[in-house]
N, C-alpha and C positions, 0 to 999 in steps of 0.2 A: 614611504607609501604615498602615492599620488592620490589625492581625493578627486572624486568626480569621474574616475576612470573605472569602467566596469570590465572585468576580465571574463573570458569565455571559460566554460567548464572543460571543454576538450579543444585541442588545437585545430582539429579538422573543421569544427563549427566556426571557429574564428575565421578560417580561410573561406568557408562558404559564405559567411556574412560579408566578408570583404569583397568577394566576387559579386555578390548581390548588389553591393554598393557601387562597385566599379561598372558593372554591366558590360563585360568584354564582348567582342564580336564572337559569333558562334564558331568561326574558324579557329580561334584560340582555344576554345573549350574542346573542340574536336582534336586538336593537337595534344591537349592534356590527356584525353581518353586514349589516343593512339600511342602514347608514350610507353615504350616497351621496357625501359630501364627502371622506372620508378612506379611500382604498382599502386602506391598510395596517391600519386598524382592522377593516375587513371581512375581510381575510386572517387577522388574528389571531383574530377570532371564529370563522371557518371552521375553523381549525386546532384551536382549543379544542373546538368542537362535535364535530369528528371524533374527538377523544380521549375525550370523556365522554358524547356523545349516544347516543340509541337509533337503530338502523338506519333506522327509518321516518322519524324527524325529520331525520336526516342527509340522506337522499335528498330528502325534500320541500323542505328548506331550501337545499341546495347545487345541485341540478339546474337551477333557473332561471338560475344563473350560468354555465351553458354558453354563454349568448349575451352574456356580458360580456367585452369585448375590451380592457379597460383594461390598461395595461402595468404590470408589477411588476419592480423591479430586485432581483436576488438576488446576494449576495456568495458565490461558490462558491470552493473551493480553486483552481480554474483562473482565477479572476478574476470580474469582474462579468458578469452574464448577464441578459438581458431575456426574461421570459416574459409571457404574457397570463393574465388571470384565469381564462379557460376552461381553459387548460392546468393551472393550479394546482388547480382544482376536479377535473379529471380525475385528477390525481395523488392527490388526497385520496380520491377514490372508488374508483379502480381499483388503486392500488399498495398494497403492504404496508408500505412505508417512505416517509417524507417528511422531508427534511432530515437524513438518517441517524438518524432516530428510528423505531423500530418502532411502527406504528399498531395499535390493537386490532383484532381480527377484525371484519370487517364482513360481515354476511349478504348474499349476492348479491341483486341487485334481482329477478332472475327467481324466486328462491325466495320473496321477499316478495310478488311478484305472484301466484304460485301459491297461497299461503296466504290471499290476499285482503287483505293488510295495506297494499298499495299498488296504485293503479290502473295499467294499462299506461302506459308512458312515451309522451308525445306530443311529438314533435319540433317545433320551431318551423318546420321546413321542410315539415311535413305540409300546412299550409294553403296554402303556396305551390305545392306539388306538386299538390294538389287543384284549385287555380285554373288551373294549366297544363293539367291533364287536361281540365277543363271547357271551356277555351278551344279545345283541339285537337278535342274532340268537336263543339263548335259550328262550327268550321271545316269538319270532315268533313260535318256535316249540310248546310251551305251548299253544299259542293262536290257533294253527291249530288243536289241539286235542279237 
């Protein structure tokens, strides 16, 4: 046992702490997030970005992951819990705390849209909805004839 060395409760927090100490370039963190092979590296990058990134970059980078349904295992005080990546992203963007850590204030997306810093959010369901509306209109026009 080494004296004077404090250990982290969870390995991911040790990694977050080390990233905060190192202060890597944002391009490296974006590579972490875009990593498709290791979902926990993606989750680590997302958490770090949420801690240090600008609101515009946070929204632009994390919102596409609302359509990512990979499973993440979390060890909570109640035991192991399974969540999906989209739930994790929603927690980072919408909540004030994640993993019992207070997150920095994040300007609302609506405010950023009104200021012109972000374009209006386009849901992945918009295209599907537009297709359904077009199909219904086509059926109605065929029925009217």
